[in-house]
N, C-alpha and C positions, 0 to 999 in steps of 0.2 A: 504493499500499500505505500510505499515512499514515494512511488512516480506521482500519485494523486495529489500527495501533500505537496510536493515540489511544482507541481504544474500551475500553482498560483502565481508564481514569479512574474511570468510575462505580463500578468495584470497589473503588476504595481509599477512596470516602467511606463504605463500609459494611463494611470488613474487619474481622474477629474477632481479638481478641490471641491469638496462637497458637504463633508460632514464633521462633526464637533470631535475634538480630542479625547473627550470624556468616554469613549466607548470601547477604551483599549480590552477590557475583560470580556466584553461580548465577541470581539473580533477575534481574540485568543481562544475564545472557546470554539468557534466556527471553524478556525484554521486547525486546531488541536483535533477536532472531531473527525477530520478526514482521515487522520490516521488510522482510523478504527472502523471506517467504513467499508463495506463490499463494494466491487464496482457496480454491482445492482443498485445501491444505495446512491452513490454517486450519479449514476446514469438517470436514475429517478428525479434527482435536485436538478441536474441540467436540463430535463426534460419539461419540468414544471416552473423553476426559475429563469431559463434561458440566459444564463451569465454571459457577459460580454467584457470588453476590455476596460469598460466603466464601472460594472457592477459585479462583484465577485460574491463567494461565499461569507466573507465577513460583511460586508454591505447588508445581504439577508438578515444579518444578525442583529444590526443597529437600526434596521428600517422602523420597526415598532415605535423606537423612541423620536424619530424624525417627525413620526405621524400621530402623535398625541392629540391634534387639534384637528380643525376642519372637518371633514365628513367621516374622521375617525375618532372625534372627541368622545363618543359614548365609550370607547376602550380604556378610558384613563384609568380605570381601578382593576384593570385586568392585570396589572405588573405587580402587585402586591396582595397579600391577605393581612388582615389586621388581626393578630391572635391576642386576644383580650386576657391574658394570663397574668400571673401575679410574678413580675421581675423583681428580685432575682432568685425567689424562693423555688418557683414551680413556673416552667414553661411547658406548653402545650399548645396544639391547636386542634380546635374542634369545628368542622366544616360547618355545622349549623348555625353556631355561635358566631364563628369569624368571618365565613363570606357572605358579604351583602347581597343576598339573593333577590330581596325586594328593592334594591337601588335605593334605599332611605338615607344612606350616608354618602353615595356617591356623588362626585362633582358634577356629574351630568344627569343624575338621576337614573342611570344605568345599571342593572343588576351585574353581579358577578365578581370575581375576584381570580388570582393568578390559579388556582386550583382548577375551577370551573372553566377557565378561558383555555387552558391546555387540554382539558376533555373535550370541549366543543370545537375548538380548532382541529384537533385529532380527528373528530367525526367528519369535519370538511375535508380534511387532508385525504383520510383514507377512503374517500367517495372517488377519488382520482381515477379517471380512465383516459386510455391513450387517445383515442379519438377525439375528446375534448381538448387535451392539452396541444394536440397537434393542429387545431381547427384554425382557420385565419378568417372567421367570420368578423372579428373586428380589427381595427387599425393597430391594435397592440399586438396581433397575430394569435390572440386568445380570445375565444368566446366566453360570454358573461360566466358560465359555470367554471371552465378552467382558470378566469382569473381570480375566481374565489378560492380556488385551491392554492393558486400562487401566494395571495394573501395569508392565508391559513399557513403556509409553510414557514412565510417568513415572521409569522407572530410565534410559531413554535419555535424557531430558532432562538429568538430573543426570550420569550417566556421560560425556557429550559434553563437559562443563564438567571434570570431573573430569581427564580424560585431557589437558587442555590445561594443567594446572597441573604445572610440572616436577616438584615433589617428590612428586607422586603417581606418578612413573614414574621413580624411585629408590630403590635399597636402602640406601646409606648412611646410617648413622644413624637407620634407620627411616623413611627419606624428611625426614630432617631433624628429626624429634621430640626425638632425643636429644642433639641439638646447642643448647646453652644459649646465648642471645644477651643483648644489652642493647637495650632499645627506651625511650626516652625517659629514660634513666638507670635504669630498672627492671630487674631480671633475674629476678623471680618474679610469679606470679599467685597473688592470693589464692584460697584452697580455696575459698570462696563462689562465686569466678567461675566454676568449672565447674558448679555447681548451676545456675546460670542460662543456663550455655553448655555443655551436655554434648557437643555436637558437635565442640567443640574440645579436648576431652581424649582426647588419642591415645595417651596412656600405657601403655595395656594393650599396644601393639604392641611395647614393649621385651623382651616374653616370646617373640616371635616367631622361630622357629629360621632364618628365611629373612634375619634382620637382618646386613648387612655390619658385623662387629665394629669398634666403634672403639677408641682406646688406653683406658686405663682413666681417663687424666686428661682426656681428651676428651668423655668423655659425662657426662650429667647423671644424678644418683643416679635410679632409678626410683620413689622416694617422693617426689622433689624435683618441684615443679609449676612448673618454671621457663618463663619466657620463650623460645620456640624459634624455630628457622629455619622449620619448617612452619608455624606459627602466623602468623609475619611474611608470609609468603608468602599464606597462606591469608586472614587478614584484617587483619591489622595495617597494611600499607602500603595497602591499599585504604580503609581508614577515614581514614587521614591524607589521601590523595589527593581523597577526597569531602569532607574537613573535617568527618567524621561523628562526631558524639558520642551514641554508643549511649544512648537512654533507659534508665532504671531497670528492672530485671525486673518492677516492680509498676505500671509507666506503662502504663495501659490500650491507649492507641493506638500501643503500640511497634510492632508488626507493621504498622500502617498506615504509620507514618512510615518504615520500612523500606521498604517497596514505594514509596512516593514517592520517596525518595531513588534507590532503584535504577531506578526508571523514568526520573527526570529525567538519569540518569548514561547510559542507554541513547540518550536523545535525544541528549546532548551526544556520544556516540560515533558516532552515526548520520551526524553531519555533520563528523566528524574525519577529514579527508581523510589525514593523516600516521599516525594512530593506529588508522585502520579501513582499510585497503586492501583494494580488492577481491580474491576468490580468483583464482589464477591458472586460465584456462581448463581447463588440464590436471589442476586439483585433483581427488582422488577423492571419491567418493561412496561410504560404505560399504554398498551395497545388494548383493544377489545375490551371484555368485561372488567379487565382490572385497572383501566385507565384511572378511574377516580382515587382506588384505593392508592394505587402507585404515587400518584402526583401528590397526594396527601402524605404520603410517607417520606417522599423528599421535603415537603414543606417543615413536616415534623423534626427531620433531621437538621435542617438549617434553623428552625426554632430553638432547638437543644442549646445551639451554640450561644444563642444570647445568655442563657443563664451559666454555661461551662466557661464563656470567655467574654463576649462583647459588653455585657452589663453585669459581671458576676458579683462586683461589688457594689451596685446600685449606681443610679444616676450621678448622685454626689462624686463617686470616686474618677467620674470622668470629665462632669460640667466644669469647663473654665481650665483644664488641665491640660499640659502638653503631652500630646498624644504620639508625636514622633520621637519615640525612645525606647523605654521597656513595654509600653502596651502594642508599639509598632512590631519589636522583635517577637512579641507572643503571637501576633496575629498572621504573621507571615505564613507560618507552615499551614496554617487553617485556609487562606486566601489560595495558595497552591493547591491544595487538596479538592476545594469547591470548585475552582476553575477545571482542573482536570475531572473532576467526579462529573460536572454538567456536560463536558465535552465527549465523555465515555458514555454518558447515558443518552445524550444526544444522538450519537452514532448507534448504540444499540436500538434506539427507537426506528431510526431510519433504516435501519437494517432489518428489522423485524416487518415494517410496512413494505418495503422493498421485496422481501422474500415471498410475501403474500402476493404483491402485485404481479412478480415474475411468474408464479405458479399459476396465476389466472390467465396470463398472457399464453404460458405453455398449453394451458386446456383450450383455451380458444384454438390455437394452431392446431392442436391434435383434431378437433372436432371439423376444421376447413379441410385437414388432409383426409378425413374419412369423406 
């Protein structure tokens, strides 16, 4: 499978400037997942997504963050599940309690969470047919049905990454967005930062009714663009780990540099035995009837990390404290493992779906030969 992994390199030489640098983790998951995909899974991806020199597998993984508004505004709360547990004494995820099935707390009053979104998008994804994917009824070379399959696959590539980020599976402080911290001696982000990196601005989650309230002196004012715990886990620790100095927003090859660095990190992780252990033989794959139970299992694993490390000593232990030191050192093995685990699971899911699809194609060919 090494050749499938390396075939991304020509794309990097031609990529346009388009996306934000805050997506390094998602890109690395996508690149690394190719190491573990079967040829059938890669062919299935290529058939549905139709990648080209401007849009590769890592672009599929960050697409959902770039499309949280407009016609996709209803998907806002698909990126997380608000586990209403008792941190740090007891962490758990309960689907009926934590997934906003009625849309009562969602920004756009649409129901769902990352667990239900994975299940629902899998349903669309697995309805794929060769005829619909190869249709040219639409200007995009995809008929409406195939276009929906393409969107579903893009969401799956992203959501599998989201569910492995611990603070995407926690309600306290809006998944850490309300918990102000210090990073490299700084406590605030410049307002201009969010103009260039809109996906890092989660401040609108302050007003969600699902947020577990913090004490008044523990939370950031809604108008203050503080460096927060969620941001630390989403991007700041990864940037330090990779010695990544993000190019300026006006730097034309910014996206190309980001892709190249994410690809190199994926290569490092693929040979990191300690940071990238194989999945257990019993590890679940969220397809068919076990899709919901499996996605919930992934969410529970990530949520358990809130009590075992992320907030193991409570909010007071991180609020206003410098996290670019002992805390960072303890987090690095977790980050590597979660990124690697997400990549392996994404590949296992793709392999399982591709195997079923290949069997169906073979069966159709047999019938035609008869």
